[in-house]
N, C-alpha and C positions, 0 to 999 in steps of 0.2 A: 535177297532173303525176305521171306514173308514175315510180317509182324502180327502177333495176336495180342490184343489188349484184353486182359482179364479184369473184371470189376471186383471191387471189394465184396466178399461173399456174405458171411453170416453175422458178423459182429453187429451190424445195424439191424438185420432182419430178425434176429433173435433177442434183441435188447428189450423188447416188450414182454418177453417171457420171464416168469419167475425162475424157471429151470433152464439154464443155459447148457445144453448138452454139447459134447464134442462132435464135430462134423467131419466125416471122411468122404472124400469125393473120389472113390476108387471102386467101381463095381466088381473088379477082379478079386478083391479080398473076400467077397461073399462066397466065392467058389472054392476057397482054400479050406482044407480040413483043419489046419492049424496055422498059426502065424509065428514065425521065429524072428525075434528081434535080435539079430545076430550080434550087433555091436554092443548090446547090453547083456548078452549071454542070458536072455530070458525068452520064454516061449509059452504060448497059450496051452500047449499040450503038456508042458512040464511044470507050470507054475499057476497058482490060483490068483489071477490078477485082481479080481474084486476083493478078495480077502487081504491081499498085500497092499493094494493101492486105492481101494474104493473110497476111503475117507479123505483123500488128498484134495485140498482146496487152494493151496498155494504151491507153485513150482518156481524155484529160483535157480537160474542157470548162470554159470560163469566159466571163464576159460580154464582156470587152474583147478585140478583135483584137490590140492591141499587147501586152497582158498575156500572151496565149497565144503570141505570137511570142517574147517574152522567156522564157517558160517552156520553149519548145522549145529555144532556144539554151542555156539553163541545163542542161537534161537532156542535150543533146549533149555538153557539157563533163563532166558527172557520169558519163556512160556511156562517155566517151572515143570518141565517134563523130564528133567534129569540134571545131573551134575555136568556143567560145561567141561570139566576136566576128564570126564569119562570118554573112553574110546568108543567110536561108533562104527559099526560094521559097514563095509562097502558092499552094497547089494550087487554090484557088477564086478565082484572080485574075480570072476572067471575070465575076464577080458582085461586087456590093458588099454583099450580105446577110450573108455569113459569111466568115471567114478560116479556112484549114486548113493545118496544117503537120505534117510527118512527119520523124522521125529514128529510124532503126532500127525497133523494135517499138512505138514510142510515137507516137500520133496526137493532135494538139492542135487543138481547134476552138473558135472563139468561138460563143456562143449568144445574144448580145444581152441585152436586159433584159426580164424578165417572162415569165410562163407562156406566152403565145402564141408568142413568139419561140423559147423553149426547145422547145416542142412541135414546131414545124415542123422545127427542126434535128434533133431526135431521130428523127422519122419517117424522115428521109432518112439519118441516120447508121445507124440499125438496118438499113435496107435495104442500105446500103453494106456493112456487115459481113456481112450474109447473102449478098449477091451475091459478096463476096470470099472466101466459104467460111471465114471466121474461126471460131476456137473458143477457149474458155477465156479470154474477154476480160473485163477489169475496167475499169469506167468510173467516173471520179471527177470530180465537180464541184469546182473550186477557185475561191474567190471571197471577197467581202467581205460583211459583215453588220453589223447593229446588235446589240450585246450586251445582255443583261438580267442585271444583277447580276454582271457580269464586268468586270475592268479592260480598257481598250482594249489591243488587241494580243493578247488571248487567242484561241486557236484552238478552234473547236467542231467536233467530229466528230459528225454527226447520227445519232442512234439511230433516229428516225423523224420524218417531217415531219407537222405538224398545220396545220389551217387556222385562220382568225381566230377560230373558235369552239372551238379547242383539240381538234378532232376529227382523228384520224389517217386522213384520207381526202382523195381528190381527186375533185371533182365536175365532170362535164362534161355538157353538154346535147348529146345525139346523137338526131337525128330527133325532136326535141321531148320526149325523155325524159331524165330525170336519171340518169346512169350514175355509180355510186360505185365507185372503185377504191382499194385499200389502199396505204398509203405507208410501210410498214416498209422499212428498209434492212438490208443484210447485217450482222448483229451480229458475226460472226467477223471480217469485213473491218474493221469499226470498231475492234475490239480490237487487230488487227494494226497498224493505223495509230497507235493510241494507244501501243502498245509502242514503235513507231518514234520517237514524240515523246519518250518517256522516255529512249531511247538518245541522241537528239540533245541533250536537256536544255538547251535554249536559251530556251524560252518556255512559258507555261502552256497546257496543252491539256486539254480536258474532253470527255466524251461526254454529249450532252444532246439534248433535242428541239429542233427548229427550226420556228418558225412561218413559213409561207409565205403571203404576202398578195398581193392583187391591185393594190396601190397603195403608193407610197412615203410618202405624206403621211397622209391621214385613215385609210387602211387599216392604218397602223402607229401610230396614235394620236399623231401629231405635232401640235404647236401652231403650226407655222410655215408651213403651206400657205396657198394662196389662200383656202381655205374651212376653217372649223372650227366645229362645232356643239356641242362638249362643253367642259367646264371642265377646268382643270389637275388638279383633284382626281379627276375621273372618269378622266382619262388615267392617273393614278398608280394608281388602284384596279385598272384593267384590266391594266397592266403587272405590278403586284405579283401579281395573280391568275395571270398567265402564268408568272411565276417559280415560284409555289407549285405550278403544274401540271407543273413540270419543264422548261419552255421556257427555253433559254439564249441564243437569238439569233433574229433576224428577217431574212428575205430574201424574194425573189420568184420563185424557180424550183424549189425543192426538191420540192414536192408532185408536179408533173407528171413531174419527173425520176425520182423514186422509183417512181411508178405505171407509167411506160412501161418502165423497166428491169425491173421485176417481170414485166410481161407478156411481155417478150422473153427472159427467162431470164438476164439479165446481172447479174453481181455488181456492186454499185454502192455508192458512198459519196459523202458531201458533206462537204467540209472547207473551212470559211470562217473567216477572221479577223474579229474584232470591231473596228470602227473607233471605237466609243464605247460608253459604258454608258448605255442609254436611261433608266435610273432617275435619271440626273444631267443629262440634257439631250437636245435634239433635233438640234442642228447639229454637224457635224464641224469641229472647230476646230484640230486638230493641224496642224503644218507639213507641207509637201509631202514633205520628206525623211523625216519620221517615218512618214507614210502609205505611202510607197514601201517602207520597211523592213517595215512591218506586212504589206503585200500580198505580200511575198516569203516570209512564213512558211508559208502553205499550199504554195507551190511547193517550198520546201525540204523540208517533211515528205513530200510526195508523191514528190518526186525521190529522197529517201532510201529510201522504201518500194519504188519501182520497182527501184532498184539492188540492194536487198536481195533482192527476189524473183528477179531475173535471176541473181544469184549463187547462190541456193539451187537454182534449177532447171537 
């Protein structure tokens, strides 16, 4: 099978420009009369994208629709753009695939679970931002993960995403060929977020590599799935090797997120809380209340960052 290596596209090329526009690399779109974003239930022939989304400067994405709604309500209160208790309309209410909420310059979208669901959402999000003529947009994934060598509740800001072989790449089969795309994330943005955590000073935050897997069980070396073909000793050797390689958490979306944001010229970051230390076990055993508080930590960090950026600008 042939392998095609794709370089990192526009994040570096456009970093010298004061206006960072969204980049699409698809000449076929220019020939289309209209563009239907099917999984968002939006379309350029039926909706005024610049009017609806032209002021967006921050896009926050996460797996759960309810979590993204809660984040939007939290940000509304932090930016004094509404009562956090107020209900916020789901822009994608016409579909059950994704949920989308907006308050001021902040757009929040659920992405589901795993690389395929994230990829579909990102294709349509990137086109939405392009059709809306947005510029200088920052995209941040906020979510949960399994930690490696970290106490539960620690927050990991991803420096780069690696696959299950510890390679900083995202591989996709296109027309029968293996296409490799880089998965580095914006280092300056990561440092800015880390500084925000220091200023909040409420929870441990580190910058580290994130392993992105294709599966929650065997792909993450768990012993508690329906199938398991390895020993506990082999599992521990693998996870310890991951820690030695600089990996601090495991999730299932960061590689395609990093790759696609790089291709479109978007500044991007991944901020995930760890729900457990995988060196100590496989199952999440903390109480619901503790887990809810953990899940609020990335929201609090990113909300603080957005408020700081808007005050600065």
